[in-house]
C-alpha positions, 0 to 999 in steps of 0.5 A, a space after each residue: 701367070 704367077 710362078 710356083 715356088 717349085 718353078 722358081 727354085 728350079 730356075 734358080 738351080 738352073 741359073 747357078 749351074 749356068 753361072 758355074 759353067 760360065 765362070 769355069 770359062 772365065 777362069 780358062 780365059 784369065 789363066 791364058 794370060 792374054 787379057 781380061 774380059 771387057 767388063 773387067 778392063 773397065 773395072 780395072 781402069 776405074 780402080 786404077 784411076 780412083 787409086 791414082 787420083 785419091 790415093 785410096 790404098 784400100 781400094 781393090 779390084 774386087 770392091 770396085 767390081 761390086 760397087 760398079 755391079 751395084 750401080 748397074 743394078 740400080 740403074 736398070 731397076 730404074 729403067 725396068 725392074 722386071 729385068 732385075 731378079 734374085 738371080 742377078 744378086 746371086 750372080 754378083 755375090 757368087 761370081 768372085 768366089 767362083 772365079 777364085 775357086 776355079 783359079 785355085 784349082 786350075 791355075 797351077 796346072 794351066 798357068 804353066 802353058 807358055 806356047 802362044 798357040 796353046 794359050 790362044 786355044 785355051 782362050 777360045 775354049 774359055 770364051 765358048 764355055 763362058 758363052 754357053 754358061 752365060 746363055 743358061 743363066 739368061 734363059 733361066 729367067 731367074 736373073 742375069 749377071 750385071 754386065 750381061 744384063 746391060 746387053 740383054 736390056 738394050 737388045 730387048 728394048 731396041 729389038 736388036 740381036 743380042 750378039 750384035 748388042 753384046 759386041 757393042 757393049 763390050 767394045 764400049 767397056 774396053 774403050 772406056 776402061 782402056 782410057 781409064 788405065 785398064 789393060 787390054 790384050 789380044 784375048 780381050 778383043 777375041 772375047 769381045 768378038 767371040 762371046 756375043 756371036 757364040 751366045 747368039 747360037 746357044 740362046 735359042 738352043 738352051 732356051 728350048 731345053 730349059 723350057 722342056 725341063 721346066 715343063 716336065 718338072 712342073 707339068 707333073 704337079 699340074 697333072 696330079 692336081 687335075 687327076 684329083 
């Protein structure tokens, strides 16, 4: 059934809320200074290898991140274009600025934390917030971040649990990225093992809540039309 413009806009708003929450979690994770998330280990390694091989001084992590994200989107468009939506592009465009903004706000405060137990706690909280926001983005059904989209497509195509596929995808990013010269820490491994399973818990919960929001907001329009 074709969606109304109102429903499409509501889903995009929900996606942006989820994206904001997810990147707040990413910022807490990065500020803990215990490693980078799996996808960015791959991006970091790719950037390092290309810079070393071709001496591209202007090459930055952000630019490589955008290029790799675009390549993932193009590959998934070839696999099944139904998975790539306007929200996927929004995730790619907004992700970097969101992280930069939160880092500017939270970095000076939380970057002073030096005790390892507190940093691990900050990392764990960041991973949970990341998983929660990520599932809102996925269940908005308006699009998904390029790296999360890989796990979504594979889990759907293979009819396997998202949490398991997410761990496998993240592990693959870490191994390849590490071999290319990316830096992985204990936080990277915690993120790999924690985000997928936590997201698996939140996916059905957030899915039901988002369905209720859509039904309430769009159902009222339908009721008014029926009365007329």
